[in-house]
C-alpha positions in Angstrom: -0.3 -0.3 -0.1 1.4 3.4 -1.1 1.0 6.5 1.7 0.3 9.7 -0.5 1.5 12.6 1.7 -0.2 15.8 0.8 1.3 19.3 1.2 -0.7 22.4 2.3 -1.7 25.0 0.2 -0.1 26.9 -1.9 -1.6 30.5 0.0 -0.3 29.1 3.5 3.1 28.6 2.9 3.8 31.7 0.8 2.4 33.4 4.0 4.9 31.5 6.1 7.3 32.3 3.7 6.4 36.0 4.2 6.9 35.4 7.8 10.4 34.2 7.6 11.4 37.0 5.2 10.6 39.3 7.9 12.1 37.4 10.5 15.2 36.5 8.4 17.3 39.8 8.1 20.7 39.0 10.4 19.9 35.5 11.1 19.7 34.2 7.3 22.1 34.9 4.5 21.5 37.9 2.5 21.4 36.3 -0.5 18.4 33.5 0.8 16.4 36.5 2.3 16.7 37.8 -1.5 15.8 34.8 -3.2 13.0 34.6 -1.0 11.8 37.7 -1.5 11.4 37.9 -5.4 9.9 34.7 -5.5 7.4 36.0 -3.4 7.1 39.1 -5.2 6.7 37.1 -8.3 4.5 34.6 -7.1 2.2 37.6 -5.8 2.5 39.1 -9.6 1.6 35.3 -11.4 -1.4 35.0 -9.0 -3.1 37.9 -10.1 -2.3 37.6 -13.2 -5.0 35.4 -15.8 -4.6 32.1 -14.5 -6.8 31.1 -18.0 -3.5 31.0 -19.8 -0.5 28.9 -18.8 3.1 30.5 -20.0 5.4 27.8 -21.8 8.8 29.1 -22.5 11.0 27.1 -25.5 14.3 27.1 -23.9 18.1 26.1 -25.5 21.6 26.7 -26.8 22.5 28.2 -30.4 22.2 26.1 -33.0 20.1 23.3 -31.2 16.5 24.3 -33.7 14.4 25.9 -31.1 13.2 28.4 -33.0 12.3 26.0 -35.9 10.5 24.1 -33.2 8.6 27.1 -32.1 7.4 27.4 -35.5 6.3 24.0 -36.1 4.7 24.2 -32.8 3.3 27.5 -33.7 2.0 26.4 -37.2 3.5 30.1 -38.7 7.3 31.4 -39.2 7.2 33.6 -36.3 10.8 33.3 -35.5 13.6 33.9 -37.6 15.7 31.0 -38.2 19.2 31.0 -40.2 21.9 29.0 -41.3 25.3 30.8 -40.8 24.8 31.6 -37.1 21.2 31.0 -36.0 20.5 33.0 -32.8 17.4 34.7 -31.1 18.1 38.1 -29.9 14.6 38.6 -28.9 12.0 36.8 -27.1 9.0 36.2 -29.1 5.7 34.7 -28.0 2.8 33.1 -29.9 -1.0 33.4 -27.8 -3.6 31.0 -28.1 -6.5 32.5 -26.8 -5.2 36.4 -26.3 -8.3 37.5 -23.7 -6.9 38.7 -20.9 -3.3 37.5 -21.8 -2.1 41.0 -22.5 -1.2 42.1 -18.7 0.8 38.5 -18.2 2.5 39.8 -21.6 3.1 43.1 -20.4 4.5 41.4 -16.8 6.7 39.1 -19.3 8.0 42.2 -20.5 7.6 40.9 -24.2 7.5 43.6 -26.7 4.2 44.1 -28.6 6.1 44.3 -32.1 6.7 40.3 -31.1 3.7 39.3 -29.6 1.5 36.6 -32.3 -2.1 35.6 -31.6 -3.8 32.1 -33.0 -7.3 33.1 -33.1 -8.4 32.5 -36.7 -10.3 29.8 -38.5 -7.5 27.5 -39.3 -7.3 26.9 -35.5 -10.4 25.1 -34.7 -8.5 22.0 -34.2 -6.3 23.2 -31.8 -8.6 24.3 -29.3 -6.8 22.1 -26.5 -3.9 24.2 -27.0 -6.3 27.5 -25.9 -4.7 30.0 -23.4 -1.2 28.9 -24.2 1.1 31.2 -24.6 4.4 30.3 -26.0 8.0 32.0 -25.9 10.7 31.7 -28.0 13.5 32.7 -25.2 16.9 34.2 -26.5 19.6 31.2 -26.9 21.1 31.2 -23.6 24.5 30.4 -24.7 24.7 33.2 -27.0 27.3 35.8 -27.6 25.4 38.4 -26.8 25.6 38.6 -22.8 22.4 40.7 -22.8 20.3 38.1 -23.9 21.7 35.4 -21.6 20.1 38.1 -18.8 16.9 37.7 -20.9 16.8 34.1 -21.3 17.4 33.6 -17.2 14.5 35.9 -16.6 12.2 34.4 -18.5 13.1 30.8 -17.6 12.2 32.4 -13.8 9.0 33.6 -14.9 7.1 30.7 -17.1 5.1 28.3 -16.3 6.5 25.6 -18.1 9.7 25.3 -19.5 10.7 23.3 -22.4 14.4 22.6 -22.9 15.0 22.0 -26.4 18.5 19.5 -26.3 21.0 19.0 -29.9 21.7 15.4 -30.2 25.6 16.4 -30.2 25.3 18.8 -27.2 22.4 17.2 -25.2 24.9 16.8 -22.3 26.6 19.8 -22.2 28.5 20.6 -19.3 27.6 24.4 -19.2 23.8 23.8 -19.6 23.2 20.5 -17.1 25.5 22.8 -14.4 23.9 26.3 -14.9 20.3 24.8 -15.2 19.4 21.3 -15.3 21.0 21.0 -11.8 18.7 23.6 -10.8 15.3 21.6 -11.9 15.4 18.9 -8.8 11.8 18.6 -8.1 10.8 20.8 -11.1 9.8 17.4 -13.0 5.9 18.4 -13.2 6.8 22.0 -15.2 9.8 20.8 -17.1 9.8 18.9 -20.6 13.3 17.9 -22.5 12.7 18.0 -26.4 15.9 16.0 -27.9 15.7 17.7 -31.0 16.7 17.0 -34.8 15.7 13.4 -34.2 15.6 13.2 -37.9 19.4 13.3 -38.0 19.6 9.8 -35.9 19.0 6.4 -36.8 16.2 4.6 -35.0 18.4 2.8 -32.5 20.6 6.2 -32.2 17.7 7.8 -31.1 16.3 5.2 -28.9 20.1 4.8 -26.9 20.2 8.8 -26.6 17.1 9.0 -24.8 17.8 6.0 -22.7 21.8 7.7 -21.9 19.6 11.7 -21.5 17.0 9.8 -18.6 19.7 8.4 -17.1 22.2 11.6 -16.8 18.9 13.6 -15.8 18.1 10.7 -12.9 21.7 11.4 -11.4 21.3 15.5 -12.0 18.1 15.1 -9.2 15.2 15.3 -12.1 13.3 12.2 -10.8 10.7 11.8 -13.4 12.5 13.5 -16.3 10.1 13.9 -19.3 11.7 13.3 -22.7 10.4 13.8 -26.2 12.0 13.3 -29.3 11.6 16.0 -31.6 12.2 16.8 -35.6 11.0 20.6 -36.6 12.2 19.1 -40.0 10.2 16.2 -40.4 7.6 16.6 -38.2 8.2 13.5 -36.0 7.2 14.1 -32.0 5.4 17.7 -32.6 2.4 16.3 -32.1 3.5 14.3 -28.9 5.2 17.3 -27.5 2.1 19.8 -28.7 -0.1 16.9 -26.6 2.3 17.4 -23.9 1.9 20.8 -23.9 -1.5 20.9 -24.4 -2.1 18.8 -21.2 -0.3 21.2 -18.8 -2.9 23.9 -20.8 -5.9 22.1 -20.0 -5.0 21.3 -16.8 -4.3 25.2 -15.7 -2.4 24.1 -13.0 1.8 24.8 -14.4 1.9 27.8 -12.7 0.7 26.2 -9.4 3.0 23.9 -9.9 6.3 25.8 -10.8 5.8 28.2 -7.8 5.2 25.3 -5.5 8.1 23.8 -6.9 10.2 26.9 -6.6 9.1 27.1 -2.8 10.1 23.6 -2.9 13.4 24.2 -3.8 13.9 27.5 -1.8 12.4 25.6 1.3 15.4 22.5 1.2 18.0 25.0 1.1 15.8 27.2 3.9 15.9 24.0 6.2 19.9 23.4 5.2 20.5 27.0 6.3 18.3 26.6 9.4 17.4 23.4 10.6 14.0 22.8 12.5 15.2 19.9 14.3 14.6 20.4 18.0 14.4 24.8 18.0 10.7 24.4 18.7 11.3 23.1 22.1 12.9 26.3 22.9 11.0 27.9 24.9 9.0 31.2 23.3 9.1 32.9 26.7 11.2 32.8 30.1 9.4 30.7 32.4 8.9 31.8 36.1 12.0 29.3 37.6 14.7 31.3 35.8 13.1 34.9 36.7 13.7 33.9 39.9 16.7 32.4 39.6 17.9 36.0 37.8 16.7 37.7 40.3 18.3 35.8 42.9 21.2 36.0 41.2 21.3 39.8 40.9 20.0 39.9 44.5 23.5 38.1 45.5 25.9 40.6 43.3 24.3 43.8 44.3 24.6 42.5 48.5 20.6 42.5 49.6 20.9 39.7 52.0 24.3 42.0 53.6 22.2 45.2 53.4 18.9 43.3 55.0 21.3 41.9 57.8 22.7 45.3 58.4 20.1 46.7 58.9 18.7 44.0 61.3 22.0 44.9 63.0 20.7 48.6 63.3 17.6 48.3 64.1 18.7 45.7 67.1 21.3 48.2 68.8 19.6 51.2 67.9 16.4 50.4 69.7 18.5 49.8 72.8 18.6 53.4 73.6 15.3 53.1 73.5 13.8 50.1 74.9 16.7 48.4 77.5 16.7 48.4 81.0 17.9 51.6 81.7 20.9 50.8 84.3 22.6 48.2 81.4 22.4 51.2 78.9 23.8 53.6 81.2 26.6 51.0 82.1 27.2 50.8 78.2 28.1 54.7 78.1 31.1 54.0 79.3 32.2 51.2 76.5 33.0 51.9 73.1 29.5 52.1 70.9 29.7 48.6 69.3 27.4 50.5 66.5 30.4 52.5 65.5 32.6 50.1 65.8 30.1 47.6 63.1 29.9 51.4 61.5 26.6 50.5 61.2 25.0 54.4 61.1 23.4 54.8 58.2 21.9 51.9 55.8 21.8 54.3 53.1 25.4 54.7 53.3 26.0 51.0 53.5 23.5 51.0 50.0 25.3 53.9 48.6 28.2 51.9 48.9 27.2 48.4 47.5 29.6 48.9 44.6 32.1 51.7 44.9 34.3 49.5 46.9 34.7 46.6 44.0 32.8 48.0 40.9 34.8 45.0 38.5 34.0 42.3 40.9 30.2 43.4 41.3 29.7 43.7 37.6 31.0 40.7 36.4 28.5 39.1 38.8 25.8 40.8 37.4 27.3 39.6 34.1 27.5 36.4 35.1 23.7 36.3 36.0 22.8 37.5 32.6 24.7 34.8 31.1 23.5 32.2 32.9 20.2 33.0 32.1 20.6 33.2 28.1 23.0 30.0 28.3 20.0 28.0 29.7 17.8 29.5 27.2 19.3 29.2 24.2 20.2 25.1 24.5 19.7 23.5 21.4 19.5 27.0 19.5 21.0 27.6 16.0 24.6 29.1 16.8 23.2 32.7 15.1 19.9 32.4 16.9 21.9 31.8 20.5 24.2 34.9 19.4 21.2 36.8 18.8 19.8 36.3 22.1 23.1 36.2 24.4 23.5 40.2 22.8 19.3 40.8 23.3 20.5 39.6 27.1 23.7 42.0 27.4 22.2 45.0 25.5 21.7 46.6 28.8 24.1 45.4 30.7 26.4 48.3 31.3 23.9 50.4 32.4 22.5 47.5 35.2 24.8 47.6 38.0 24.5 51.6 38.0 20.5 51.3 37.8 20.0 48.1 40.6 22.8 50.8 42.6 20.8 53.7 42.1 17.1 51.9 42.4 18.5 50.7 45.8 19.6 53.7 47.3 16.0 54.8 47.1 15.1 52.3 50.0 17.6 53.2 52.6 14.8 53.1 55.6 15.0 56.4 57.6 16.9 55.4 61.2 15.4 58.5 63.1 12.3 56.8 63.1 11.3 55.8 66.6 7.8 53.2 66.8 5.0 54.4 69.1 5.6 51.2 71.4 9.7 52.6 71.9 8.3 55.7 73.5 5.5 54.0 75.7 8.4 51.8 76.8 11.1 53.8 77.7 8.1 56.1 79.5 7.2 52.9 81.6 10.8 51.8 82.2 11.8 55.5 83.5 9.0 55.2 85.7 10.2 51.6 87.0 13.7 53.5 87.6 11.9 56.2 89.2 9.9 53.9 91.6 13.1 52.4 92.6 14.8 55.3 93.9 11.9 56.1 95.6 12.2 53.0 97.2 15.7 53.0 97.7 15.8 56.9 99.1 12.7 55.3 101.7 15.2 52.3 102.6 18.0 54.0 103.3 16.5 57.0 105.4 14.2 54.3 107.3 17.6 52.0 107.9 20.1 54.8 108.9 18.4 58.1 110.2 14.8 57.4 111.4 15.3 59.6 114.6 16.6 62.9 112.2 13.9 62.9 110.0 11.1 65.7 110.7 8.0 65.3 111.3 6.7 65.5 108.1 8.4 62.8 107.0 8.3 60.7 109.7 6.6 57.6 107.3 10.2 57.4 106.3 11.1 56.4 109.6 8.5 53.7 110.1 10.9 50.9 110.4 7.0 48.3 110.1 7.1 49.3 106.3 10.5 48.8 105.6 9.5 45.2 104.5 6.8 46.7 102.1 9.3 49.0 100.6 11.8 46.5 100.0 9.4 44.1 98.4 8.3 46.7 96.4 11.4 47.5 94.8 12.2 43.8 94.3 9.0 43.7 92.5 10.2 46.7 90.6 13.3 45.6 89.8 11.6 42.1 88.6 9.4 44.3 86.2 12.2 46.1 84.7 14.3 43.3 84.3 11.3 41.6 82.7 10.2 44.6 80.5 13.7 44.8 79.4 13.7 40.7 78.3 10.2 41.1 76.7 11.1 44.2 75.0 14.4 42.8 73.5 12.5 40.1 72.2 9.9 42.0 70.6 13.0 44.2 69.3 14.7 41.2 67.4 11.1 40.2 65.9 10.8 44.0 64.7 14.3 43.8 63.7 13.7 40.5 61.7 10.6 41.9 60.2 12.1 45.1 59.4 14.3 43.4 57.3 12.1 40.8 55.8 10.5 44.2 54.5 13.5 46.0 53.1 14.6 42.3 51.8 11.4 41.9 50.0 11.1 45.9 48.6 14.3 45.6 47.3 13.7 41.7 45.2 10.8 43.7 44.0 12.6 46.3 42.7 15.7 44.1 41.8 13.2 42.1 40.2 11.8 45.0 38.1 15.0 46.4 36.6 16.1 42.5 35.5 12.3 42.3 33.7 12.8 46.1 31.8 16.3 45.5 31.4 17.4 41.5 30.2 13.8 39.5 30.6 11.7 41.6 27.7 14.9 42.3 25.5 15.5 37.9 25.6 11.5 37.2 25.3 11.5 39.6 22.1 14.3 37.5 20.7 12.8 34.5 22.0 9.4 35.0 20.5 11.6 35.7 17.1 12.9 32.7 17.1 9.7 30.6 17.7 7.7 32.6 15.4 10.4 32.3 13.0 10.9 28.1 13.5 7.1 28.2 13.3 6.9 29.8 9.7 9.6 27.2 8.8 7.6 24.8 9.9 4.5 26.1 7.9 7.0 26.9 5.2 8.1 23.1 5.0 4.3 21.7 5.4 
């Protein structure tokens, strides 16, 4: 059982090629992009012109009898022939059914004086050729260089090409190298006329036909169509007409030619940019990689160190407000640990993130960006991989400074004092005052009970001293307990402040990374994905 593989229509594939051309510059070879653009223009022009006409070009070298064959097929002496050096300098056209053909002939750039119409009563027997535009091209190996260019142009524009080959030069290397090897995949729109068959015996002709078929197959023409002809004897003229009439009646040659051209270009594009695993490359930056980039940049700018500094500053500053006053007063006689740690100004800490080691910090930022690009470009074509890396590094020069300047704005106000610190300070000083009053009472009651004036005799009442001592012990215990509790609350508050600071800094780092790195990378990833989707659509 034979499996038939169908390909999508021409329009979707041309749309895919349009996308490839749009996204290809800078990634594809300029010559390939130019050829694709030319094919799109040619396809657009041809599809807008008459679909009722089929352009068939007779192409061949000097002396192949091409013009004689043209006259034989048309039945008129339309194209000049010669004996000494028969060359065709201008393209001649014979049209079966002139209505609607003029715009197509204008597009082919056929001069008015070289246009001929078969529309008389003599053509009633050739109705099967109605819609045919038969071109006699300039000789492709003429000594006139301009005619070579003209022949090449029209070979590219014709819907079907009939190669007229001389039995003596049918294997001519220049013809096969310049044209035949380029016809792989064009079997349906290419015919080979082995002309001047009248000069050969039946055995010689059969041998040449077999040899020509083998040669064409070796050059990539899988199913060559070879027709032996002779303009002199008329041999094979009707067979050639029948082949041409079949193409004309099907009205498919123009589409088949464009499909063949498109297939050939698609093969070259695929060799240049193989699809392979390219469609497995992500089209966007996933959340895990975004977080990884943010983490790496946070480490590069020292966010954890700044958070730790903030926590230490918060804890040390709180000691001036919520610590039990007596130990705090004793601390005045010792060096200030805050000054010793140089953590008085978190703003200075943040502003100094990169001033001490700019190159090292820049290198860490660069490494973070590089790691993101490396992870995303696994399986990419080197050209696209380089493009993604360029996109990732597009703002790398400004990134360290941008991070530093933005994070500096996050520096907290160290003169801000929470309300509960103030209330606790009032409470602790009230306890200090109560302890002082108790201490004075106890002193007077124990040392000078008889010398107190009458108004202060209560202080000398020794029966109250145990209660005073108990009150002092209670005050001292409350002070110590409130000091311990306040330190616990301070540590909790410091941890929360650190989390808040690091969260805000991380948010800002993530926003900068998104704008400076992720967005440019995602634009390139989207372009890569769209390009290979178009390549897959082009291949069908």
